[in-house]
MIGU-483133 format. One record per atom (N, C-alpha, C, O): chain; residue in one letter; x, y, z; atom name. Coordinates in pm, whole numbers, plus 50000, padded with zeros to 5 digits. Example, Ala and Ser with C-alpha at 12.3 -4.5 7.8 and 13.67 -1.06 7.14 Angstrom:
! residues 2
{chain=A; resn=A; c1=51319; c2=49431; c3=50780; name=N}
{chain=A; resn=A; c1=51230; c2=49550; c3=50780; name=CA}
{chain=A; resn=A; c1=51320; c2=49670; c3=50780; name=C}
{chain=A; resn=A; c1=51424; c2=49668; c3=50846; name=O}
{chain=A; resn=S; c1=51285; c2=49775; c3=50708; name=N}
{chain=A; resn=S; c1=51367; c2=49894; c3=50714; name=CA}
{chain=A; resn=S; c1=51290; c2=50003; c3=50787; name=C}
{chain=A; resn=S; c1=51341; c2=50114; c3=50804; name=O}
! end
This chain:
! residues 48
{chain=A; resn=M; c1=49946; c2=49696; c3=50607; name=N}
{chain=A; resn=M; c1=49981; c2=49725; c3=50470; name=CA}
{chain=A; resn=M; c1=49934; c2=49615; c3=50375; name=C}
{chain=A; resn=M; c1=49888; c2=49643; c3=50264; name=O}
{chain=A; resn=L; c1=49945; c2=49491; c3=50418; name=N}
{chain=A; resn=L; c1=49899; c2=49383; c3=50331; name=CA}
{chain=A; resn=L; c1=49749; c2=49395; c3=50305; name=C}
{chain=A; resn=L; c1=49702; c2=49365; c3=50195; name=O}
{chain=A; resn=Y; c1=49675; c2=49439; c3=50406; name=N}
{chain=A; resn=Y; c1=49531; c2=49459; c3=50386; name=CA}
{chain=A; resn=Y; c1=49507; c2=49562; c3=50276; name=C}
{chain=A; resn=Y; c1=49420; c2=49543; c3=50191; name=O}
{chain=A; resn=S; c1=49582; c2=49670; c3=50279; name=N}
{chain=A; resn=S; c1=49568; c2=49775; c3=50178; name=CA}
{chain=A; resn=S; c1=49598; c2=49720; c3=50038; name=C}
{chain=A; resn=S; c1=49525; c2=49749; c3=49943; name=O}
{chain=A; resn=M; c1=49704; c2=49641; c3=50026; name=N}
{chain=A; resn=M; c1=49738; c2=49583; c3=49896; name=CA}
{chain=A; resn=M; c1=49628; c2=49491; c3=49846; name=C}
{chain=A; resn=M; c1=49598; c2=49485; c3=49727; name=O}
{chain=A; resn=W; c1=49567; c2=49418; c3=49940; name=N}
{chain=A; resn=W; c1=49461; c2=49324; c3=49903; name=CA}
{chain=A; resn=W; c1=49337; c2=49401; c3=49858; name=C}
{chain=A; resn=W; c1=49282; c2=49373; c3=49752; name=O}
{chain=A; resn=V; c1=49293; c2=49497; c3=49939; name=N}
{chain=A; resn=V; c1=49169; c2=49569; c3=49912; name=CA}
{chain=A; resn=V; c1=49181; c2=49660; c3=49789; name=C}
{chain=A; resn=V; c1=49092; c2=49662; c3=49705; name=O}
{chain=A; resn=Q; c1=49292; c2=49734; c3=49779; name=N}
{chain=A; resn=Q; c1=49305; c2=49833; c3=49673; name=CA}
{chain=A; resn=Q; c1=49359; c2=49777; c3=49542; name=C}
{chain=A; resn=Q; c1=49330; c2=49830; c3=49435; name=O}
{chain=A; resn=H; c1=49439; c2=49670; c3=49551; name=N}
{chain=A; resn=H; c1=49506; c2=49621; c3=49430; name=CA}
{chain=A; resn=H; c1=49484; c2=49472; c3=49404; name=C}
{chain=A; resn=H; c1=49542; c2=49415; c3=49312; name=O}
{chain=A; resn=N; c1=49400; c2=49411; c3=49485; name=N}
{chain=A; resn=N; c1=49365; c2=49270; c3=49467; name=CA}
{chain=A; resn=N; c1=49487; c2=49178; c3=49473; name=C}
{chain=A; resn=N; c1=49491; c2=49076; c3=49405; name=O}
{chain=A; resn=L; c1=49586; c2=49215; c3=49554; name=N}
{chain=A; resn=L; c1=49704; c2=49131; c3=49574; name=CA}
{chain=A; resn=L; c1=49687; c2=49058; c3=49706; name=C}
{chain=A; resn=L; c1=49704; c2=49115; c3=49814; name=O}
{chain=A; resn=R; c1=49653; c2=48930; c3=49696; name=N}
{chain=A; resn=R; c1=49628; c2=48851; c3=49815; name=CA}
{chain=A; resn=R; c1=49758; c2=48826; c3=49891; name=C}
{chain=A; resn=R; c1=49864; c2=48814; c3=49830; name=O}
{chain=A; resn=P; c1=49751; c2=48818; c3=50024; name=N}
{chain=A; resn=P; c1=49872; c2=48797; c3=50104; name=CA}
{chain=A; resn=P; c1=49951; c2=48673; c3=50063; name=C}
{chain=A; resn=P; c1=50074; c2=48675; c3=50063; name=O}
{chain=A; resn=G; c1=49882; c2=48566; c3=50027; name=N}
{chain=A; resn=G; c1=49952; c2=48444; c3=49984; name=CA}
{chain=A; resn=G; c1=50037; c2=48468; c3=49861; name=C}
{chain=A; resn=G; c1=50148; c2=48416; c3=49851; name=O}
{chain=A; resn=L; c1=49984; c2=48546; c3=49767; name=N}
{chain=A; resn=L; c1=50062; c2=48579; c3=49647; name=CA}
{chain=A; resn=L; c1=50178; c2=48671; c3=49681; name=C}
{chain=A; resn=L; c1=50287; c2=48658; c3=49624; name=O}
{chain=A; resn=F; c1=50155; c2=48763; c3=49773; name=N}
{chain=A; resn=F; c1=50262; c2=48854; c3=49815; name=CA}
{chain=A; resn=F; c1=50380; c2=48774; c3=49870; name=C}
{chain=A; resn=F; c1=50495; c2=48801; c3=49835; name=O}
{chain=A; resn=W; c1=50352; c2=48675; c3=49956; name=N}
{chain=A; resn=W; c1=50460; c2=48600; c3=50019; name=CA}
{chain=A; resn=W; c1=50531; c2=48507; c3=49921; name=C}
{chain=A; resn=W; c1=50642; c2=48461; c3=49950; name=O}
{chain=A; resn=Q; c1=50471; c2=48479; c3=49807; name=N}
{chain=A; resn=Q; c1=50537; c2=48397; c3=49705; name=CA}
{chain=A; resn=Q; c1=50635; c2=48478; c3=49620; name=C}
{chain=A; resn=Q; c1=50718; c2=48420; c3=49550; name=O}
{chain=A; resn=L; c1=50626; c2=48609; c3=49626; name=N}
{chain=A; resn=L; c1=50714; c2=48696; c3=49546; name=CA}
{chain=A; resn=L; c1=50856; c2=48693; c3=49603; name=C}
{chain=A; resn=L; c1=50875; c2=48668; c3=49722; name=O}
{chain=A; resn=P; c1=50955; c2=48720; c3=49517; name=N}
{chain=A; resn=P; c1=51092; c2=48734; c3=49567; name=CA}
{chain=A; resn=P; c1=51099; c2=48849; c3=49669; name=C}
{chain=A; resn=P; c1=51021; c2=48944; c3=49661; name=O}
{chain=A; resn=R; c1=51192; c2=48840; c3=49762; name=N}
{chain=A; resn=R; c1=51202; c2=48938; c3=49870; name=CA}
{chain=A; resn=R; c1=51217; c2=49081; c3=49817; name=C}
{chain=A; resn=R; c1=51159; c2=49174; c3=49874; name=O}
{chain=A; resn=G; c1=51292; c2=49099; c3=49712; name=N}
{chain=A; resn=G; c1=51310; c2=49233; c3=49656; name=CA}
{chain=A; resn=G; c1=51179; c2=49293; c3=49608; name=C}
{chain=A; resn=G; c1=51154; c2=49412; c3=49628; name=O}
{chain=A; resn=E; c1=51096; c2=49212; c3=49545; name=N}
{chain=A; resn=E; c1=50965; c2=49261; c3=49499; name=CA}
{chain=A; resn=E; c1=50874; c2=49291; c3=49618; name=C}
{chain=A; resn=E; c1=50798; c2=49388; c3=49615; name=O}
{chain=A; resn=Q; c1=50882; c2=49210; c3=49721; name=N}
{chain=A; resn=Q; c1=50804; c2=49237; c3=49841; name=CA}
{chain=A; resn=Q; c1=50841; c2=49373; c3=49900; name=C}
{chain=A; resn=Q; c1=50754; c2=49453; c3=49935; name=O}
{chain=A; resn=L; c1=50971; c2=49398; c3=49910; name=N}
{chain=A; resn=L; c1=51018; c2=49524; c3=49967; name=CA}
{chain=A; resn=L; c1=50975; c2=49643; c3=49882; name=C}
{chain=A; resn=L; c1=50936; c2=49747; c3=49935; name=O}
{chain=A; resn=L; c1=50981; c2=49627; c3=49751; name=N}
{chain=A; resn=L; c1=50939; c2=49734; c3=49661; name=CA}
{chain=A; resn=L; c1=50790; c2=49763; c3=49676; name=C}
{chain=A; resn=L; c1=50749; c2=49879; c3=49684; name=O}
{chain=A; resn=L; c1=50709; c2=49658; c3=49681; name=N}
{chain=A; resn=L; c1=50565; c2=49677; c3=49698; name=CA}
{chain=A; resn=L; c1=50532; c2=49741; c3=49833; name=C}
{chain=A; resn=L; c1=50443; c2=49826; c3=49842; name=O}
{chain=A; resn=L; c1=50604; c2=49701; c3=49937; name=N}
{chain=A; resn=L; c1=50582; c2=49762; c3=50069; name=CA}
{chain=A; resn=L; c1=50617; c2=49911; c3=50066; name=C}
{chain=A; resn=L; c1=50545; c2=49993; c3=50122; name=O}
{chain=A; resn=A; c1=50726; c2=49945; c3=50000; name=N}
{chain=A; resn=A; c1=50766; c2=50086; c3=49990; name=CA}
{chain=A; resn=A; c1=50663; c2=50166; c3=49910; name=C}
{chain=A; resn=A; c1=50625; c2=50275; c3=49951; name=O}
{chain=A; resn=F; c1=50619; c2=50111; c3=49797; name=N}
{chain=A; resn=F; c1=50519; c2=50180; c3=49716; name=CA}
{chain=A; resn=F; c1=50388; c2=50197; c3=49792; name=C}
{chain=A; resn=F; c1=50324; c2=50302; c3=49784; name=O}
{chain=A; resn=T; c1=50349; c2=50094; c3=49865; name=N}
{chain=A; resn=T; c1=50225; c2=50101; c3=49942; name=CA}
{chain=A; resn=T; c1=50237; c2=50205; c3=50052; name=C}
{chain=A; resn=T; c1=50141; c2=50278; c3=50079; name=O}
{chain=A; resn=D; c1=50353; c2=50213; c3=50116; name=N}
{chain=A; resn=D; c1=50375; c2=50314; c3=50219; name=CA}
{chain=A; resn=D; c1=50360; c2=50454; c3=50160; name=C}
{chain=A; resn=D; c1=50295; c2=50539; c3=50221; name=O}
{chain=A; resn=I; c1=50419; c2=50478; c3=50044; name=N}
{chain=A; resn=I; c1=50406; c2=50608; c3=49977; name=CA}
{chain=A; resn=I; c1=50260; c2=50637; c3=49944; name=C}
{chain=A; resn=I; c1=50211; c2=50747; c3=49967; name=O}
{chain=A; resn=E; c1=50192; c2=50536; c3=49891; name=N}
{chain=A; resn=E; c1=50051; c2=50552; c3=49853; name=CA}
{chain=A; resn=E; c1=49965; c2=50588; c3=49975; name=C}
{chain=A; resn=E; c1=49881; c2=50677; c3=49968; name=O}
{chain=A; resn=L; c1=49987; c2=50518; c3=50087; name=N}
{chain=A; resn=L; c1=49909; c2=50544; c3=50207; name=CA}
{chain=A; resn=L; c1=49939; c2=50684; c3=50263; name=C}
{chain=A; resn=L; c1=49848; c2=50752; c3=50311; name=O}
{chain=A; resn=E; c1=50064; c2=50726; c3=50257; name=N}
{chain=A; resn=E; c1=50100; c2=50861; c3=50302; name=CA}
{chain=A; resn=E; c1=50031; c2=50966; c3=50216; name=C}
{chain=A; resn=E; c1=49981; c2=51066; c3=50268; name=O}
{chain=A; resn=Q; c1=50028; c2=50946; c3=50085; name=N}
{chain=A; resn=Q; c1=49962; c2=51041; c3=49995; name=CA}
{chain=A; resn=Q; c1=49812; c2=51047; c3=50022; name=C}
{chain=A; resn=Q; c1=49752; c2=51155; c3=50019; name=O}
{chain=A; resn=M; c1=49751; c2=50931; c3=50048; name=N}
{chain=A; resn=M; c1=49608; c2=50929; c3=50078; name=CA}
{chain=A; resn=M; c1=49579; c2=51004; c3=50208; name=C}
{chain=A; resn=M; c1=49482; c2=51079; c3=50216; name=O}
{chain=A; resn=E; c1=49664; c2=50983; c3=50309; name=N}
{chain=A; resn=E; c1=49645; c2=51052; c3=50436; name=CA}
{chain=A; resn=E; c1=49664; c2=51203; c3=50419; name=C}
{chain=A; resn=E; c1=49590; c2=51282; c3=50478; name=O}
{chain=A; resn=K; c1=49761; c2=51243; c3=50342; name=N}
{chain=A; resn=K; c1=49784; c2=51386; c3=50316; name=CA}
{chain=A; resn=K; c1=49663; c2=51447; c3=50247; name=C}
{chain=A; resn=K; c1=49621; c2=51558; c3=50281; name=O}
{chain=A; resn=A; c1=49605; c2=51377; c3=50149; name=N}
{chain=A; resn=A; c1=49487; c2=51427; c3=50079; name=CA}
{chain=A; resn=A; c1=49369; c2=51439; c3=50175; name=C}
{chain=A; resn=A; c1=49293; c2=51535; c3=50167; name=O}
{chain=A; resn=R; c1=49353; c2=51342; c3=50265; name=N}
{chain=A; resn=R; c1=49244; c2=51349; c3=50364; name=CA}
{chain=A; resn=R; c1=49260; c2=51472; c3=50454; name=C}
{chain=A; resn=R; c1=49162; c2=51540; c3=50485; name=O}
{chain=A; resn=R; c1=49384; c2=51498; c3=50497; name=N}
{chain=A; resn=R; c1=49409; c2=51615; c3=50582; name=CA}
{chain=A; resn=R; c1=49378; c2=51744; c3=50509; name=C}
{chain=A; resn=R; c1=49323; c2=51838; c3=50567; name=O}
{chain=A; resn=E; c1=49412; c2=51750; c3=50381; name=N}
{chain=A; resn=E; c1=49383; c2=51870; c3=50301; name=CA}
{chain=A; resn=E; c1=49233; c2=51894; c3=50291; name=C}
{chain=A; resn=E; c1=49187; c2=52008; c3=50302; name=O}
{chain=A; resn=V; c1=49157; c2=51788; c3=50270; name=N}
{chain=A; resn=V; c1=49011; c2=51800; c3=50260; name=CA}
{chain=A; resn=V; c1=48954; c2=51842; c3=50396; name=C}
{chain=A; resn=V; c1=48860; c2=51921; c3=50402; name=O}
{chain=A; resn=A; c1=49009; c2=51788; c3=50503; name=N}
{chain=A; resn=A; c1=48958; c2=51820; c3=50637; name=CA}
{chain=A; resn=A; c1=48983; c2=51966; c3=50673; name=C}
{chain=A; resn=A; c1=48908; c2=52024; c3=50752; name=O}
{chain=A; resn=K; c1=49087; c2=52025; c3=50617; name=N}
{chain=A; resn=K; c1=49117; c2=52166; c3=50645; name=CA}
{chain=A; resn=K; c1=49011; c2=52259; c3=50588; name=C}
{chain=A; resn=K; c1=48992; c2=52370; c3=50639; name=O}
{chain=A; resn=R; c1=48945; c2=52218; c3=50484; name=N}
{chain=A; resn=R; c1=48848; c2=52305; c3=50416; name=CA}
{chain=A; resn=R; c1=48722; c2=52322; c3=50493; name=C}
{chain=A; resn=R; c1=48631; c2=52392; c3=50448; name=O}
! end
């Protein structure tokens, strides 16, 4: 997940670990949702 945040949003792991724990958890949750949506979109395209 940290790789995804770095590549897609330019949030380096060092900066992530400097954030308060609550912000880290929120970003992890948002990234999880984002990755799930991307995977769902890929599956939809593959069905065609």
